[in-house]
N, C-alpha and C positions, 0 to 999 in steps of 0.2 A: 401750487407755487413751486418754482424751480429751486432746487437746493444749490447752495454754494459748495463747490468741490475744492478741497485743499489737499496738498501733499501732507504726509504725516509731519514733516519737519516744519511746515508752515503752521500746522495746528499746534504744535508744541510751543512755538514762539508766541502765537496768539493767545494760547492758554495761559502762559506765564504773565502776559500783559493783563489779561482779564482777571487773574488772581490778584494782581496789584490794585486794579481798579474797583473790584467788588469784594464784598465779604466772603469768607470761605464757604458759607452755606450755598451761595450761588453756584460755585464751581463743583461742589460735592453732591448736590441734590439735583437730579434731573428735572423735577417739577419746578424747582426754584429757578433754574436756568431758563426754562420755558416761560415762566411767569415774568421774570425780570428782563431777560435779554431777548426773549421771543423765539428761541430756537432750542433744538436738541441736536446733539451730534450723533452720527451713525457711521460706524466703521464699515468699509466696503472694499471688496477686491474686484477689480475689473480685469477680465481676461484680454490680453493684447496678443494678437496672432501675427507673427511675422510671416509674410508671404515669400520672402526671399529664400529662407532656409527651412521653412516649415516648423520652426520652433516658436513657442510662445511663452508667455510668463504672466503672472498675476501682478498687476500694479495696485499697490495699496493706496486707498484714498479715504479721506474723512469728509463726509457730507454734513453740512449744517442745514437742517430742515427747519425753515421758518414757518410760523403760523400767523404772522401779522405783518402786513405790508409796511406799516409805519415803523415798526421796530426793525424790520429788515433795512429800510432806507437809512434810519439813524445809525444802525450798526455798520452799514457799508460806508457811510460818510466818516464815521469816527475811526474805524479800523481798516479803511481801504488800503493803507500802506502794507498791512500784513497779508492782504488778499492778493496783491499784485506781485509779491516777491517771487513766486514760484515760476 
């Protein structure tokens, strides 16, 4: 299943909303997040190579890896506004 890719600022805003909507254990414990929300987050750095001046940089990303199609669909419908902001 394909991960949802967010910018770090998007993830921070989404994480604040999730902290309001769910008990602290869901956001603090990885296995609880997977059990309740259906995903775990993964921090990733993507190398971006500029061909014009031969310099590149690492773009920081947060990947939400889902394990259940139904929970992914529900999450996308409920928090879609946070996913589109970037």
